[in-house]
C-alpha positions as CSV (number, residue, x, y, z in Angstrom):
1,X,33.1,-27.1,-14.0
2,X,30.7,-29.7,-12.7
3,X,31.9,-32.5,-10.3
4,X,30.3,-35.9,-9.6
5,X,31.3,-37.8,-6.5
6,X,30.4,-41.5,-6.2
7,X,30.4,-42.4,-2.4
8,X,31.2,-45.7,-0.9
9,X,32.2,-46.6,2.6
10,X,36.0,-46.9,1.9
11,X,36.5,-44.2,-0.9
12,X,35.2,-41.3,-2.9
13,X,35.5,-41.5,-6.8
14,X,35.6,-38.1,-8.3
15,X,34.9,-37.0,-11.9
16,X,35.1,-33.5,-13.3
17,X,33.2,-32.3,-16.3
18,X,34.0,-31.1,-19.0
19,X,37.7,-31.6,-18.5
20,X,37.2,-35.4,-17.9
21,X,39.7,-35.4,-15.0
22,X,39.1,-38.2,-12.4
23,X,40.6,-39.5,-9.1
24,X,39.8,-41.3,-6.0
25,X,40.4,-40.4,-2.3
26,X,39.7,-42.2,1.0
27,X,36.3,-41.5,2.6
28,X,37.9,-40.3,5.8
29,X,39.2,-37.0,7.3
30,X,42.5,-37.0,5.3
31,X,40.6,-37.9,2.0
32,X,38.1,-35.1,2.6
33,X,40.9,-32.6,3.2
34,X,42.6,-33.7,0.0
35,X,39.3,-33.4,-2.0
36,X,38.6,-29.9,-0.6
37,X,42.1,-28.8,-1.7
38,X,41.7,-30.1,-5.3
39,X,38.1,-28.7,-5.6
40,X,39.3,-25.2,-4.3
41,X,41.7,-25.2,-7.3
42,X,39.0,-26.2,-9.8
43,X,36.3,-23.9,-8.2
44,X,33.4,-26.0,-9.5
45,X,29.9,-24.6,-10.2
46,X,28.2,-27.6,-8.6
47,X,29.1,-30.8,-7.0
48,X,26.5,-33.6,-7.0
49,X,26.5,-36.6,-4.6
50,X,24.1,-39.5,-4.2
51,X,22.3,-40.2,-1.1
52,X,23.9,-43.3,0.0
53,X,22.4,-44.2,3.5
54,X,24.6,-41.8,5.4
55,X,28.1,-42.5,4.0
56,X,27.8,-39.2,2.2
57,X,27.0,-37.1,5.2
58,X,30.6,-36.3,6.4
59,X,31.9,-35.3,2.9
60,X,28.8,-33.2,2.2
61,X,29.3,-31.4,5.5
62,X,33.0,-30.8,4.7
63,X,32.1,-29.5,1.3
64,X,29.5,-27.2,2.7
65,X,31.8,-25.9,5.5
66,X,34.2,-24.8,2.6
67,X,31.6,-23.0,0.8
68,X,31.5,-25.4,-2.1
69,X,28.0,-25.8,-3.6
70,X,26.8,-29.4,-3.3
71,X,23.5,-31.2,-4.1
72,X,22.5,-34.6,-2.6
73,X,20.2,-36.3,-5.1
74,X,18.1,-39.4,-5.3
75,X,20.1,-42.4,-6.6
76,X,16.9,-43.6,-8.7
77,X,16.9,-40.3,-10.5
78,X,20.5,-40.6,-11.4
79,X,20.1,-44.2,-12.7
80,X,17.1,-43.1,-14.9
81,X,19.3,-40.4,-16.3
82,X,22.1,-42.8,-17.0
83,X,19.8,-45.1,-18.8
84,X,18.4,-42.2,-20.8
85,X,21.9,-41.3,-21.9
86,X,22.9,-44.8,-22.8
87,X,25.2,-45.5,-19.7
88,X,24.0,-48.9,-18.8
89,X,27.4,-50.2,-17.4
90,X,27.8,-49.5,-13.7
91,X,31.1,-49.0,-11.9
92,X,32.3,-46.5,-9.2
93,X,34.2,-44.4,-11.9
94,X,31.4,-44.6,-14.4
95,X,28.9,-43.6,-11.8
96,X,31.0,-40.6,-10.8
97,X,31.1,-39.6,-14.5
98,X,27.2,-40.0,-14.7
99,X,26.8,-37.8,-11.6
100,X,29.0,-35.1,-13.1
101,X,27.0,-35.2,-16.4
102,X,23.8,-35.0,-14.3
103,X,25.1,-32.0,-12.5
104,X,25.8,-30.2,-15.8
105,X,22.7,-31.1,-17.6
106,X,20.0,-31.0,-14.7
107,X,21.6,-28.5,-12.4
108,X,19.9,-29.7,-9.1
109,X,19.5,-27.1,-6.5
110,X,22.3,-27.1,-3.9
111,X,21.3,-28.2,-0.5
112,X,21.5,-25.6,2.3
113,X,23.9,-26.8,5.0
114,X,22.1,-27.4,8.3
115,X,23.5,-26.0,11.6
116,X,24.8,-28.2,14.3
117,X,21.5,-28.2,16.2
118,X,19.5,-29.2,13.0
119,X,21.9,-32.0,12.5
120,X,21.4,-33.2,16.1
121,X,17.6,-33.0,15.9
122,X,17.7,-34.8,12.5
123,X,19.7,-37.7,14.0
124,X,17.4,-37.9,17.0
125,X,14.2,-37.9,14.9
126,X,15.7,-40.5,12.5
127,X,16.7,-42.7,15.5
128,X,13.3,-42.5,17.0
129,X,11.8,-43.6,13.6
130,X,14.3,-46.6,13.5
131,X,13.4,-47.7,17.0
132,X,9.7,-47.6,16.3
133,X,10.2,-49.7,13.2
134,X,12.2,-52.2,15.2
135,X,9.4,-52.4,17.9
136,X,6.8,-52.8,15.4
137,X,8.7,-55.8,13.9
138,X,9.1,-57.3,17.3
139,X,5.5,-56.8,18.1
140,X,4.5,-58.6,14.9
141,X,6.7,-61.5,15.8
142,X,5.1,-61.6,19.3
143,X,1.6,-61.9,17.8
144,X,2.5,-65.0,15.8
145,X,4.9,-66.7,18.2
146,X,3.5,-69.6,20.3
147,X,6.6,-70.7,22.0
148,X,6.6,-69.3,25.6
149,X,10.4,-68.8,26.1
150,X,10.7,-67.0,22.8
151,X,7.6,-64.9,23.5
152,X,9.3,-63.8,26.7
153,X,12.4,-62.9,24.9
154,X,10.5,-60.9,22.4
155,X,8.5,-59.2,25.1
156,X,11.7,-58.1,26.8
157,X,13.0,-56.6,23.5
158,X,9.7,-54.7,23.1
159,X,9.9,-53.3,26.6
160,X,13.6,-52.3,26.0
161,X,12.7,-50.6,22.7
162,X,9.8,-48.9,24.3
163,X,12.2,-47.6,27.1
164,X,14.8,-46.3,24.4
165,X,12.0,-44.6,22.5
166,X,11.1,-42.7,25.7
167,X,14.7,-41.7,26.3
168,X,15.0,-40.4,22.6
169,X,11.8,-38.5,23.0
170,X,13.2,-36.9,26.2
171,X,16.4,-35.9,24.3
172,X,14.3,-34.3,21.5
173,X,12.2,-32.4,24.1
174,X,15.3,-31.1,25.9
175,X,17.0,-30.0,22.7
176,X,13.9,-28.2,21.5
177,X,13.2,-26.6,24.9
178,X,16.7,-25.2,24.9
179,X,16.3,-23.5,21.6
180,X,13.7,-20.8,21.4
181,X,13.7,-20.7,17.6
182,X,12.9,-24.4,17.3
183,X,10.4,-24.2,20.1
184,X,8.7,-21.4,18.3
185,X,8.7,-23.4,14.9
186,X,7.3,-26.5,16.5
187,X,4.6,-24.5,18.3
188,X,3.6,-22.8,15.0
189,X,3.2,-26.1,13.2
190,X,1.5,-27.8,16.1
191,X,-1.1,-25.0,16.2
192,X,-2.7,-26.8,13.1
193,X,-5.5,-29.3,14.0
194,X,-4.2,-32.8,13.3
195,X,-0.5,-31.9,13.4
196,X,1.2,-33.3,16.6
197,X,4.7,-33.0,17.9
198,X,5.9,-36.0,15.9
199,X,4.6,-34.6,12.6
200,X,5.9,-31.1,13.4
201,X,9.4,-32.4,14.3
202,X,9.6,-34.6,11.3
203,X,8.8,-31.7,9.0
204,X,11.2,-29.3,10.7
205,X,14.1,-31.9,10.5
206,X,13.5,-33.6,7.3
207,X,11.9,-30.8,5.2
208,X,14.0,-27.7,6.1
209,X,12.8,-26.2,2.8
210,X,9.3,-25.8,4.4
211,X,8.3,-22.0,4.0
212,X,11.1,-21.4,1.5
213,X,9.5,-22.9,-1.6
214,X,6.1,-22.2,-3.4
215,X,3.3,-24.8,-3.1
216,X,4.0,-26.6,-6.3
217,X,7.7,-27.0,-5.4
218,X,7.0,-28.2,-1.9
219,X,4.5,-30.7,-3.0
220,X,6.9,-32.1,-5.6
221,X,9.7,-32.2,-3.1
222,X,7.6,-34.3,-0.8
223,X,6.2,-36.4,-3.5
224,X,2.6,-35.3,-3.3
225,X,2.4,-33.7,-6.8
226,X,0.3,-36.0,-9.0
227,X,2.0,-37.1,-12.3
228,X,-0.2,-37.1,-15.4
229,X,-0.5,-40.3,-17.5
230,X,-2.2,-39.2,-20.7
231,X,-1.6,-40.2,-24.3
232,X,-3.7,-38.9,-27.3
233,X,-7.3,-39.1,-26.3
234,X,-6.6,-41.4,-23.3
235,X,-6.6,-39.7,-19.9
236,X,-5.0,-42.1,-17.4
237,X,-5.1,-42.1,-13.7
238,X,-2.9,-39.6,-11.8
239,X,-0.3,-41.0,-9.4
240,X,2.3,-39.8,-6.9
241,X,5.8,-41.3,-6.5
242,X,9.3,-40.3,-5.3
243,X,9.9,-37.5,-2.9
244,X,10.6,-37.8,0.8
245,X,8.8,-40.9,2.0
246,X,9.4,-40.3,5.7
247,X,7.8,-36.9,5.5
248,X,4.9,-38.1,3.2
249,X,4.2,-40.9,5.7
250,X,3.8,-38.6,8.8
251,X,1.7,-36.1,6.6
252,X,-0.6,-38.9,5.5
253,X,-1.2,-40.0,9.2
254,X,-1.8,-36.4,10.2
255,X,-4.4,-36.0,7.4
256,X,-6.2,-39.1,8.6
257,X,-6.8,-37.2,11.8
258,X,-7.3,-33.7,10.2
259,X,-10.1,-34.9,7.9
260,X,-12.0,-35.9,11.0
261,X,-11.3,-32.8,13.2
262,X,-10.0,-30.0,11.0
263,X,-12.7,-27.5,10.1
264,X,-10.9,-26.7,6.8
265,X,-9.9,-30.1,5.6
266,X,-13.0,-32.0,6.6
267,X,-15.3,-30.4,4.1
268,X,-12.7,-30.8,1.4
269,X,-12.4,-34.6,2.1
270,X,-16.2,-35.0,2.2
271,X,-16.6,-33.2,-1.1
272,X,-14.0,-35.3,-2.9
273,X,-15.6,-38.6,-1.5
274,X,-19.1,-37.4,-2.5
275,X,-17.8,-36.7,-6.0
276,X,-16.7,-40.3,-6.4
277,X,-13.1,-40.0,-5.4
278,X,-11.5,-43.2,-3.8
279,X,-11.0,-42.5,-0.1
280,X,-7.2,-42.8,-0.2
281,X,-7.1,-40.5,-3.3
282,X,-9.1,-38.0,-1.3
283,X,-6.7,-38.3,1.6
284,X,-3.7,-37.6,-0.7
285,X,-5.3,-34.5,-2.0
286,X,-5.9,-33.4,1.6
287,X,-2.4,-34.2,2.5
288,X,-1.2,-32.0,-0.3
289,X,-3.6,-29.2,0.9
290,X,-2.3,-29.6,4.4
291,X,1.3,-29.4,3.3
292,X,0.3,-26.2,1.4
293,X,-1.1,-24.6,4.4
294,X,1.8,-25.6,6.6
295,X,4.2,-24.1,4.0
296,X,2.4,-20.9,4.0
297,X,2.3,-20.7,7.8
298,X,6.0,-21.2,8.0
299,X,6.5,-18.5,5.4
300,X,4.3,-15.9,7.1
301,X,4.9,-17.1,10.7
302,X,1.2,-17.1,11.2
303,X,-0.3,-19.8,13.5
304,X,-3.3,-21.8,12.4
305,X,-5.7,-20.5,14.9
306,X,-5.1,-16.9,13.7
307,X,-5.3,-17.4,10.0
308,X,-6.9,-20.8,9.2
309,X,-7.7,-19.8,5.6
310,X,-4.1,-19.3,4.7
311,X,-3.6,-21.5,1.6
312,X,-1.1,-19.7,-0.7
């Protein structure tokens, strides 16, 4: 049995394949309990849920707590699958059926359930990023505004956001210091030249698979694996897309520093640029190399300074 659940703020639409059974429950505690009771009877092989901006978090946690295998997938991937199978109409019930079909045909890997501390750190790191985005937007408005009262108002908001970012940073620091395991993981990643605390914390919270997958799988998960674009005798340019954009963004910025100061990545970057590669393409290649190294470090528990040549 494969189950697809379309998540919206008020309700959950459920479809079971191949039986075709479907129903809806409220997206609240009572609805989650009813859903778990019904799925316990069905005993599904896999449940698939789309990532819907956070509305799926509580039901996914409830399913995981009851040992029901659940995979959270990218909505774009599901819509591409729906188009490929001729399902062009879109309703909540149809989406649930598409998700169940996707679960049966693609069999995405179930997501390991994070512990309470991981959930807390994920929320703090996400909130920090949101605050920084808001501060950046306000700072951009400040640059273009010429009306003094409005400028004062914007500046107050920038100051407030800066203060809140500092508080979130303190909360993250305290949470990590109180956990020897998390402190050890952060120190391990931060031992790499170019990787600071922000990059390390983003990787630990947004990429829990780090150290558990091989180098090709982890690159594809982050969206750093290049896609071919060839046809016949034509060899098209390679490109990257998809994956976890937040993780890719911090890795890119870390790579910008690493290609200047990291003794292993700097020669690679210079070699690629000398060979005619566009600088951004060279940076992406180095970012993938950096991710591969960090993945190996997490798997072997080996700090950078003790084994800088680890790349497998």
